[in-house]
C-alpha angles and dihedrals in degrees: 000000000000091000090053090053092049090049089052091052091053094057120108123237096268092052093046093052091049091050118104091217091062093053093045090051091048091050091050092050091049091048092050092050091051091048091050092050091049092051092048093049094048094058111104114251115214118239116225113236100182142326127220139159092287096053144273129312116209135181130207119244089238091058090049091051090049090051091054092046092052091046090053093048092073095048115096115234096020123117139170102007118193125183137207120191122217128185116201125166089349090303120122113220126182124215106203118192115198143179112221134192115256109262095027119143100245094186091055092047090052092050094048094046092047091050093048094048094045090050093051098038102039103029102032104028095030093229103189096186105042109142099184137254137288119205127212121186106220098180150325127268135183122253120291114270 
């Protein structure tokens, strides 16, 4: 085994590139880098709520999604909300995807949801960097049973 490794070290560049061991090693390194990037990107990043003299208050993305889900639960005609959180220029914006009942007043739903979230986030949680919400209708669903 050691002699094979020493033989491999004595190869010139053309022989190394044509070796299967080189390509397998390169593929493993590439796979490990992709896996590392995937693990790093899947870790939840905390969202800053506000900062004062005593320190910083942050919220997890999961708690923010739960807040949107609970706000949508009271709205008639709204089903299956999902939320993505974006931070741009230190402003936190929410992209809320909803399923609505056919015939719902989407403009009214948007206004009610915006008012509820602003009330909770700005007045209760003191969000200093809330930039608003964007709504995407992802489908239509019949009335709740």
